[in-house]
C-alpha positions as a Markdown table, in Angstrom:
| # | Residue | x | y | z |
|---|---|---|---|---|
| 1 | Met | -2.3 | 7.2 | -33.6 |
| 2 | Thr | 0.1 | 4.3 | -33.2 |
| 3 | Lys | 1.9 | 5.1 | -29.9 |
| 4 | Pro | 0.3 | 3.3 | -27.0 |
| 5 | Ile | -1.0 | 5.2 | -23.9 |
| 6 | Leu | 0.6 | 3.3 | -21.0 |
| 7 | Leu | -1.3 | 3.0 | -17.8 |
| 8 | Ser | 1.3 | 4.4 | -15.5 |
| 9 | Thr | 4.8 | 5.3 | -16.5 |
| 10 | Pro | 7.7 | 6.3 | -14.2 |
| 11 | His | 9.2 | 9.8 | -14.2 |
| 12 | Met | 12.7 | 10.7 | -13.2 |
| 13 | Gly | 14.2 | 14.1 | -12.5 |
| 14 | Asp | 17.4 | 15.9 | -11.6 |
| 15 | Arg | 17.0 | 15.3 | -7.8 |
| 16 | Glu | 16.8 | 11.5 | -8.2 |
| 17 | His | 20.0 | 11.6 | -10.4 |
| 18 | Gln | 21.7 | 13.8 | -7.8 |
| 19 | Phe | 20.9 | 11.4 | -4.9 |
| 20 | Val | 21.8 | 8.3 | -6.9 |
| 21 | Thr | 25.1 | 9.9 | -7.9 |
| 22 | Glu | 25.8 | 10.7 | -4.2 |
| 23 | Ala | 25.2 | 7.0 | -3.3 |
| 24 | Phe | 27.8 | 5.9 | -6.0 |
| 25 | Glu | 30.3 | 8.5 | -5.1 |
| 26 | Thr | 30.2 | 7.7 | -1.4 |
| 27 | Asn | 30.0 | 3.9 | -2.1 |
| 28 | Trp | 26.8 | 3.6 | -0.1 |
| 29 | Ile | 25.1 | 1.1 | -2.4 |
| 30 | Ala | 24.1 | -1.7 | 0.1 |
| 31 | Pro | 20.7 | -2.0 | 1.8 |
| 32 | Ile | 21.9 | 0.5 | 4.5 |
| 33 | Gly | 23.0 | 4.1 | 4.4 |
| 34 | Pro | 22.1 | 7.7 | 4.7 |
| 35 | His | 19.5 | 7.8 | 1.9 |
| 36 | Val | 17.6 | 4.8 | 3.5 |
| 37 | Asp | 17.5 | 6.6 | 6.8 |
| 38 | Ala | 16.5 | 9.9 | 5.2 |
| 39 | Phe | 13.9 | 8.3 | 3.0 |
| 40 | Glu | 12.2 | 6.7 | 6.0 |
| 41 | Arg | 12.3 | 9.9 | 7.9 |
| 42 | Glu | 11.0 | 12.0 | 5.0 |
| 43 | Phe | 8.3 | 9.5 | 4.2 |
| 44 | Cys | 7.0 | 9.6 | 7.8 |
| 45 | Gln | 6.8 | 13.4 | 7.5 |
| 46 | Thr | 4.9 | 13.1 | 4.2 |
| 47 | Val | 2.2 | 10.7 | 5.4 |
| 48 | Gly | 2.1 | 11.7 | 9.1 |
| 49 | Ser | 3.4 | 8.4 | 10.6 |
| 50 | Ser | 5.8 | 8.1 | 13.5 |
| 51 | His | 7.9 | 5.1 | 12.3 |
| 52 | Ala | 8.8 | 3.5 | 9.0 |
| 53 | Thr | 10.9 | 0.7 | 7.6 |
| 54 | Ala | 11.9 | 0.8 | 3.9 |
| 55 | Val | 11.9 | -2.6 | 2.2 |
| 56 | Ser | 12.3 | -4.1 | -1.3 |
| 57 | Ser | 8.7 | -4.2 | -2.3 |
| 58 | Gly | 5.1 | -3.5 | -1.2 |
| 59 | Thr | 4.6 | -7.3 | -1.2 |
| 60 | Ala | 7.5 | -7.7 | 1.2 |
| 61 | Ala | 6.1 | -5.0 | 3.4 |
| 62 | Leu | 2.7 | -6.8 | 3.5 |
| 63 | His | 4.4 | -10.2 | 4.2 |
| 64 | Leu | 6.2 | -8.6 | 7.2 |
| 65 | Ala | 3.1 | -6.8 | 8.4 |
| 66 | Leu | 1.1 | -10.1 | 8.5 |
| 67 | Lys | 3.9 | -11.9 | 10.3 |
| 68 | Leu | 4.2 | -9.0 | 12.8 |
| 69 | Val | 0.5 | -9.2 | 13.8 |
| 70 | Gly | 0.9 | -12.9 | 14.4 |
| 71 | Val | -0.6 | -14.5 | 11.2 |
| 72 | Gly | 0.4 | -18.1 | 10.9 |
| 73 | Ala | -0.5 | -21.5 | 9.4 |
| 74 | Gly | -4.2 | -22.2 | 9.6 |
| 75 | Asp | -5.3 | -18.7 | 10.3 |
| 76 | Glu | -7.8 | -16.7 | 8.2 |
| 77 | Val | -7.2 | -13.2 | 7.0 |
| 78 | Phe | -10.0 | -11.1 | 5.6 |
| 79 | Cys | -9.0 | -9.2 | 2.4 |
| 80 | Ser | -10.7 | -7.0 | -0.2 |
| 81 | Ser | -12.2 | -8.9 | -3.1 |
| 82 | Leu | -11.4 | -6.2 | -5.7 |
| 83 | Thr | -7.6 | -5.9 | -5.6 |
| 84 | Phe | -4.3 | -7.0 | -7.1 |
| 85 | Ser | -3.2 | -10.5 | -6.3 |
| 86 | Ala | -0.3 | -9.2 | -4.2 |
| 87 | Ser | -2.7 | -8.2 | -1.5 |
| 88 | Ala | -3.6 | -11.8 | -0.9 |
| 89 | Asn | -0.4 | -13.7 | -1.9 |
| 90 | Pro | 1.5 | -13.0 | 1.4 |
| 91 | Ile | -1.4 | -14.5 | 3.3 |
| 92 | Val | -0.7 | -17.8 | 1.6 |
| 93 | Tyr | 3.1 | -17.4 | 2.1 |
| 94 | Leu | 2.4 | -17.8 | 5.8 |
| 95 | Gly | 0.1 | -20.8 | 5.4 |
| 96 | Ala | -3.0 | -18.8 | 6.2 |
| 97 | Lys | -6.3 | -18.6 | 4.2 |
| 98 | Pro | -7.5 | -15.4 | 2.5 |
| 99 | Val | -11.3 | -14.7 | 2.9 |
| 100 | Phe | -12.5 | -12.1 | 0.5 |
| 101 | Ile | -14.9 | -9.3 | 1.5 |
| 102 | Asp | -16.9 | -7.6 | -1.2 |
| 103 | Ser | -16.7 | -3.9 | -2.1 |
| 104 | Asp | -19.1 | -1.0 | -1.8 |
| 105 | Arg | -20.1 | 1.1 | -4.8 |
| 106 | Ile | -19.0 | 4.4 | -3.2 |
| 107 | Ser | -15.3 | 3.8 | -3.1 |
| 108 | Trp | -14.9 | 0.3 | -4.7 |
| 109 | Asn | -13.1 | -0.7 | -1.5 |
| 110 | Met | -14.1 | -3.0 | 1.4 |
| 111 | Asp | -17.7 | -2.6 | 2.4 |
| 112 | Pro | -17.9 | -1.9 | 6.2 |
| 113 | Leu | -21.4 | -3.5 | 6.4 |
| 114 | Ile | -20.3 | -6.7 | 4.7 |
| 115 | Leu | -17.2 | -6.9 | 6.9 |
| 116 | Lys | -19.4 | -6.4 | 10.0 |
| 117 | Ala | -21.6 | -9.3 | 8.9 |
| 118 | Ala | -18.6 | -11.5 | 8.2 |
| 119 | Leu | -17.1 | -10.8 | 11.6 |
| 120 | Glu | -20.3 | -11.4 | 13.4 |
| 121 | Gln | -20.7 | -14.8 | 11.6 |
| 122 | Arg | -17.1 | -15.8 | 12.4 |
| 123 | Ala | -17.5 | -14.7 | 16.0 |
| 124 | Ser | -20.6 | -16.9 | 16.4 |
| 125 | Ile | -18.6 | -20.0 | 15.5 |
| 126 | Gly | -15.5 | -18.9 | 17.5 |
| 127 | Lys | -13.3 | -18.5 | 14.5 |
| 128 | Leu | -12.4 | -14.8 | 14.1 |
| 129 | Pro | -9.8 | -13.9 | 11.5 |
| 130 | Lys | -6.3 | -13.0 | 12.7 |
| 131 | Ala | -6.2 | -9.8 | 10.7 |
| 132 | Val | -8.1 | -7.7 | 8.1 |
| 133 | Ile | -6.3 | -6.2 | 5.1 |
| 134 | Ile | -7.9 | -3.0 | 4.1 |
| 135 | Val | -7.0 | -2.2 | 0.5 |
| 136 | His | -7.1 | 1.4 | -0.8 |
| 137 | Leu | -7.8 | 0.7 | -4.5 |
| 138 | Tyr | -6.7 | 2.8 | -7.5 |
| 139 | Gly | -5.6 | 5.8 | -5.3 |
| 140 | Gln | -8.8 | 6.0 | -3.2 |
| 141 | Ser | -9.2 | 5.4 | 0.5 |
| 142 | Ala | -11.6 | 2.9 | 1.9 |
| 143 | Asp | -14.1 | 4.1 | 4.6 |
| 144 | Leu | -11.7 | 3.6 | 7.4 |
| 145 | Asp | -13.6 | 4.8 | 10.5 |
| 146 | Pro | -16.3 | 2.1 | 10.6 |
| 147 | Ile | -13.9 | -0.6 | 9.4 |
| 148 | Ile | -11.3 | 0.2 | 12.1 |
| 149 | Glu | -14.1 | 0.5 | 14.7 |
| 150 | Ile | -15.6 | -2.9 | 14.0 |
| 151 | Cys | -12.2 | -4.6 | 13.9 |
| 152 | Lys | -11.3 | -3.1 | 17.3 |
| 153 | Gln | -14.7 | -4.3 | 18.7 |
| 154 | Tyr | -13.7 | -7.9 | 17.8 |
| 155 | Gly | -10.0 | -7.5 | 18.7 |
| 156 | Val | -8.8 | -8.2 | 15.1 |
| 157 | Ala | -5.6 | -6.6 | 13.8 |
| 158 | Thr | -5.9 | -4.1 | 10.9 |
| 159 | Ile | -3.3 | -3.9 | 8.1 |
| 160 | Glu | -3.8 | -1.1 | 5.5 |
| 161 | Asp | -2.6 | -1.9 | 2.0 |
| 162 | Ala | -2.0 | 1.6 | 0.7 |
| 163 | Ala | 0.2 | 0.4 | -2.2 |
| 164 | Glu | -1.9 | 2.3 | -4.7 |
| 165 | Ala | -2.9 | 5.2 | -2.5 |
| 166 | Leu | 0.1 | 7.3 | -1.6 |
| 167 | Gly | -1.0 | 11.0 | -1.8 |
| 168 | Ala | -4.7 | 10.2 | -1.1 |
| 169 | Thr | -6.5 | 11.4 | 2.0 |
| 170 | Tyr | -9.2 | 10.2 | 4.3 |
| 171 | Lys | -10.7 | 13.0 | 6.4 |
| 172 | Gly | -7.5 | 15.0 | 6.0 |
| 173 | Arg | -5.1 | 12.2 | 6.8 |
| 174 | Ser | -3.1 | 9.7 | 4.7 |
| 175 | Pro | -4.5 | 6.2 | 4.3 |
| 176 | Gly | -2.0 | 3.7 | 5.6 |
| 177 | Thr | -1.7 | 5.5 | 9.0 |
| 178 | Phe | -5.0 | 4.4 | 10.7 |
| 179 | Gly | -4.5 | 0.7 | 11.2 |
| 180 | Asp | -2.1 | -1.3 | 13.3 |
| 181 | Val | 0.3 | -1.4 | 10.3 |
| 182 | Gly | 0.3 | 0.3 | 6.9 |
| 183 | Ile | 2.2 | -0.6 | 3.8 |
| 184 | Phe | 3.0 | 1.3 | 0.6 |
| 185 | Ser | 4.6 | 0.4 | -2.8 |
| 186 | Phe | 7.1 | 2.1 | -5.0 |
| 187 | Asn | 6.9 | -0.3 | -7.9 |
| 188 | Gly | 7.7 | 1.1 | -11.3 |
| 189 | Asn | 4.1 | 1.8 | -12.1 |
| 190 | Lys | 3.1 | 3.5 | -8.9 |
| 191 | Ile | 2.5 | 7.3 | -8.5 |
| 192 | Ile | 6.1 | 7.6 | -7.3 |
| 193 | Thr | 8.7 | 4.9 | -7.7 |
| 194 | Thr | 12.1 | 3.6 | -6.5 |
| 195 | Ser | 12.2 | 1.2 | -9.4 |
| 196 | Gly | 11.1 | -1.4 | -6.9 |
| 197 | Gly | 10.4 | -0.9 | -3.2 |
| 198 | Gly | 8.0 | -0.6 | -0.4 |
| 199 | Met | 7.5 | 1.0 | 3.0 |
| 200 | Leu | 6.0 | -0.3 | 6.3 |
| 201 | Val | 4.7 | 2.3 | 8.7 |
| 202 | Ser | 3.2 | 2.1 | 12.2 |
| 203 | Glu | 2.7 | 4.2 | 15.3 |
| 204 | Asp | 4.2 | 1.4 | 17.3 |
| 205 | Ala | 8.0 | 1.6 | 17.2 |
| 206 | Ser | 8.4 | -2.0 | 18.2 |
| 207 | Ile | 6.6 | -3.1 | 15.0 |
| 208 | Thr | 8.9 | -1.2 | 12.6 |
| 209 | Ser | 11.9 | -2.2 | 14.6 |
| 210 | Lys | 11.0 | -5.9 | 14.4 |
| 211 | Ala | 10.3 | -5.4 | 10.7 |
| 212 | Lys | 13.7 | -4.0 | 10.1 |
| 213 | Phe | 15.2 | -6.9 | 12.0 |
| 214 | Leu | 13.3 | -9.5 | 10.0 |
| 215 | Ala | 14.0 | -7.7 | 6.7 |
| 216 | Thr | 17.8 | -7.9 | 7.4 |
| 217 | Gln | 17.9 | -11.7 | 7.6 |
| 218 | Ala | 17.0 | -11.5 | 11.4 |
| 219 | Arg | 20.7 | -11.2 | 12.2 |
| 220 | Asp | 21.1 | -11.0 | 16.0 |
| 221 | Pro | 23.1 | -8.1 | 17.5 |
| 222 | Ala | 26.1 | -10.3 | 18.1 |
| 223 | Pro | 29.8 | -9.8 | 17.2 |
| 224 | His | 29.5 | -12.7 | 14.8 |
| 225 | Tyr | 26.9 | -14.1 | 12.3 |
| 226 | Gln | 24.1 | -15.3 | 14.6 |
| 227 | His | 20.5 | -15.9 | 13.7 |
| 228 | Ser | 18.0 | -17.1 | 16.3 |
| 229 | Glu | 14.9 | -16.9 | 14.0 |
| 230 | Ile | 14.1 | -17.0 | 10.3 |
| 231 | Gly | 14.6 | -13.7 | 8.5 |
| 232 | Tyr | 14.3 | -12.3 | 4.9 |
| 233 | Asn | 16.4 | -10.3 | 2.5 |
| 234 | Tyr | 13.9 | -7.5 | 2.3 |
| 235 | Arg | 15.7 | -4.2 | 3.0 |
| 236 | Met | 15.8 | -1.4 | 0.4 |
| 237 | Ser | 19.1 | -0.4 | -1.1 |
| 238 | Asn | 20.6 | 3.0 | -0.5 |
| 239 | Val | 20.7 | 3.6 | -4.2 |
| 240 | Leu | 16.9 | 3.0 | -4.6 |
| 241 | Ala | 16.2 | 5.1 | -1.5 |
| 242 | Gly | 17.9 | 8.0 | -3.2 |
| 243 | Ile | 15.5 | 7.7 | -6.0 |
| 244 | Gly | 12.6 | 7.6 | -3.5 |
| 245 | Arg | 13.8 | 10.8 | -1.9 |
| 246 | Gly | 13.7 | 12.7 | -5.2 |
| 247 | Gln | 10.3 | 11.2 | -6.1 |
| 248 | Leu | 8.8 | 12.3 | -2.8 |
| 249 | Met | 9.6 | 15.9 | -3.7 |
| 250 | Val | 7.2 | 15.8 | -6.7 |
| 251 | Leu | 4.5 | 13.7 | -5.2 |
| 252 | Ser | 1.9 | 16.5 | -5.1 |
| 253 | Asp | 2.7 | 17.3 | -8.7 |
| 254 | Arg | 2.1 | 13.7 | -9.7 |
| 255 | Val | -1.2 | 13.6 | -7.9 |
| 256 | Ala | -2.3 | 16.8 | -9.6 |
| 257 | Ala | -1.4 | 15.4 | -13.0 |
| 258 | Arg | -3.3 | 12.2 | -12.4 |
| 259 | Arg | -6.4 | 14.1 | -11.3 |
| 260 | Arg | -6.1 | 16.2 | -14.5 |
| 261 | Asn | -5.9 | 13.1 | -16.6 |
| 262 | Cys | -9.0 | 11.7 | -14.9 |
| 263 | Glu | -10.9 | 15.0 | -15.7 |
| 264 | Ile | -9.9 | 14.8 | -19.3 |
| 265 | Tyr | -11.3 | 11.2 | -19.6 |
| 266 | Gln | -14.5 | 12.1 | -17.8 |
| 267 | Gln | -15.1 | 15.1 | -20.1 |
| 268 | Ala | -14.5 | 12.9 | -23.1 |
| 269 | Leu | -16.4 | 9.8 | -22.1 |
| 270 | Ala | -18.9 | 10.5 | -19.3 |
| 271 | His | -21.7 | 11.3 | -21.7 |
| 272 | Leu | -21.6 | 7.8 | -23.3 |
| 273 | Pro | -24.4 | 5.5 | -22.3 |
| 274 | Gly | -23.4 | 2.7 | -19.9 |
| 275 | Ile | -20.2 | 4.4 | -18.8 |
| 276 | Glu | -19.7 | 4.9 | -15.1 |
| 277 | Phe | -16.4 | 6.3 | -13.7 |
| 278 | Met | -15.1 | 5.3 | -10.3 |
| 279 | Pro | -16.7 | 7.8 | -7.9 |
| 280 | Glu | -14.7 | 10.0 | -5.6 |
| 281 | Ala | -15.8 | 9.1 | -2.1 |
| 282 | Pro | -17.0 | 12.0 | 0.0 |
| 283 | Trp | -14.7 | 11.2 | 2.9 |
| 284 | Gly | -11.4 | 12.2 | 1.2 |
| 285 | Ser | -9.4 | 13.0 | -1.9 |
| 286 | Ala | -8.4 | 10.3 | -4.4 |
| 287 | Thr | -5.1 | 10.5 | -6.3 |
| 288 | Arg | -6.7 | 9.0 | -9.4 |
| 289 | Trp | -3.6 | 6.9 | -9.7 |
| 290 | Leu | -5.5 | 5.0 | -12.5 |
| 291 | Thr | -8.6 | 6.4 | -14.1 |
| 292 | Cys | -11.1 | 3.6 | -13.9 |
| 293 | Leu | -14.6 | 3.0 | -15.2 |
| 294 | Thr | -17.2 | 0.3 | -15.6 |
| 295 | Ile | -19.2 | -0.5 | -18.8 |
| 296 | Asp | -22.7 | -1.8 | -18.8 |
| 297 | Pro | -22.6 | -3.8 | -22.1 |
| 298 | Thr | -26.4 | -3.6 | -22.7 |
| 299 | Ala | -26.6 | 0.2 | -22.2 |
| 300 | Phe | -23.4 | 0.7 | -24.1 |
| 301 | Gly | -24.6 | -1.5 | -27.0 |
| 302 | Val | -22.0 | -4.2 | -27.1 |
| 303 | Asp | -22.2 | -8.0 | -26.5 |
């Protein structure tokens, strides 16, 4: 066999082509238009959120989320230790410092007990973090109830990085919809894609409204070009939103396919000594966006 098995490839269908063609034929190709509006609305319906703002990437969504909960220079933000660098980079964009919280063995996500101890220690010296970023890794939700509860106890904002977990559940609900703000990614390797893109969701309409304002260069509602604060060029284009609309229609099929892939690998490899697959936590359903395992070198017989 010479053909590589890629980790996560995109998949395009007829509906995506139809929506993109509509964008071209109607000349709605800018970061505004009917597909953007519809994608935000349909995404809310999919994950069970009330408000959403479509942006150019998951990283952009996380950057905006941090800014919207008040993170600034000199602040600390707690973040999962086992994650992609994009979960931590936006913290540094704002001049803040990431503090990494270790993972549990049940979900490979942030350990609520370690988080609790870290918050207790910071509270004892009067230096609580400005926010906690809860990452949902490889398509599996963190244990949200105790994490959200301890953060509320200390008055610390919660941001869910659900970039890898669209289609997963936690106690019947979508991760990304429990904290103050949630973000998702539609990068080319995600379970659904817009080529590049992200979504910011919240139950607080003022958060998503301000996100949309900042993502559109913070242009004031004036009859001329007027900007009273610094903004960003972060809005999603109508063309890419059209792709996203088509992709949402097959999300459940994509999740089912990834779960089947995981079962195939487990059947083929689980009997080998030293192999341990990422568990599926009892509180929800994982998408198995990536099938992941650890190898004990000694038990496996390698150096």
